[in-house]
Steps between C-alpha positions, in 0.01 A plus 500: 500500500633827402377796716564862428579711194874598485615742232877510438604809307819429324636184341866515583700263717313579820153524343542161318628330808211637719230420242622142471527459876137609549346326190369202694351686798353831350342636188810664346514751229843602380491828320798620287553749216692230304349187346811295596736478792823695450811310627703813573797306617555389138438848349854637509633200289187537274601859435844395379462157339252429220456132601367623833244739357181309581622316811368746759138449399313223665106466453280521801263249368614203717560699826162454669292191511192675657554875480527721202744738345365831372698730264427858602616817683392576844443876549336504855428295807153588625532412863143609584345251244797257524557499128797541260420742229648439151579755232213345307249581775473135602495430868646200680342426841735389769513370865872551486707704254874470456713765341789333315572740221878489553743753371602650171843413378733679246529351158575238393362339822156639412173379352474785240150597394200287556563200273753220465556615144603854615749360748644264244552791270669683787735207569582475130583869484733472794670199341553688177637811675740286705605316190597810323638726787866580531468602864225393742468683840322327790419715794467339841719241674240289686410146399306604191773739378768233537281230346418719201867609446606133493220408250600781271868426522445138409270591213737778361864403582614749241312802647606736782277447808511740796336451839462808703396482870440783739623297798848410625466125406282276285218324668535717808133489574537124566736560791765259356828673425643171378220454243565856365862413466423182310265673271757781431769237432274307253395822309853644475639163397241518212609855400196679647604845620360545855471857631433513877388805689362630167153635525386539139244733335418575138737758347407806298559325161329184375708193578697666774487435875649702785620387840486702819862627434405630169673224301333424166432140378382451137303192427272379216259329738428516873298293748405624852485227763456741779191392696126437474175707546209337684179470276284703735400807306165346431436481872583871551276605210220264636494672838730285707813726523479458870585136458850594360827608664712767363669272252170375364495163657185367668527520880428159660497355853675175593215291373550668159165678527463861390506700825154516643331267251432139592406395151770679290837345466808594308791271406821508312702796354196730540508512881728644767560184690853458408762695306630185340289496181591152367297205387555275805367781727193537279429121505532486884258784528251330273515187709443685828219711364322189368501367861362815640237542230380136572499584874299813427243327286456229766503731799154417609528128483628244750811452301604864547876554478716785618669725247881461445731791514745585226869537580676706237757320295843652547718204419413264211706333229560730203625367175661728236556331173793596268329358185382128486815337611636705794396714790511533875263403791484689826396257774433619850658288772474510884671786669392763255759408244435437136664219307569574126488198279619484147379393165387135557224584754394813310471325169297216639278724712433782245749607254449240230117496491415821690247277704274472185412141558416567862262787404339292223416234754359763733265610216393133444727415200649190655594320174681779328 
């Protein structure tokens, strides 16, 4: 028996996991602007290598056995009527609503436009530009910037590739100095020019970039891997700006509810539960929210369960691929230290397939 209508807004990693977890116990509707799941982890390689162009797209059609997936855009949550209002005017009633709209990433790690065809065209355009560029500039020395620089270097061994990072060391946001040194060593050994303490901005002339010291860098092509923006403008426009913090993330309590609302949850990159915006954190939040939603829907029965509290993820394995055959893995160990493992673990866990078979299984494609 399935009791209660749950509307999950957003079909990214957290939204898919949560909808699947609740499919057997509630009437689930997963709402997303896209008609397919976008496997963002594979998108950087897809923007560089033509044979990966279609890999990030996985249909939703096998995700839910009982619930449904609706393609559409949410514009407002009507808390008085307990309905999600779509751009078409359609309304989806809910007993519980979950905000899982994620964050917007810089290209090429972005679902561009509204259709798969538009994003495929975007990937193809990036591939062509990379293929013809003499000098490619990547701005941002976090995991995405390092991964993208490596992909471009391996695809274009004859081009000049520069990675500019505003911090004193690569991967400094991970807290592992050793990982940063290993990433730097790999990039420099593959003739990637790494510029540290180099905050970049567009220059006055097309194709020029300027650092904080006034130094000019000329490049045919640039990619900015400098952070993400939570997809919450629609909440502000829909009258729920008070749900957001100054950075635009949804404010949640330790049960992952929007502050003051028992029937409104927010999971994944969109909320302020943790600063570590990575897929394992999003999946952990989805699992905990699923428990708490079931507890809320059954709160009046004799099988009532207490809600669980979320503990922010500060230490979790992080894998940074250097193309399909190399990379590094940061593995937390007792005592607050981080072990840095080399290529074998990184290739097996992520670098070779970018977790595509795993995500296809999550979406119900077990045989492919």
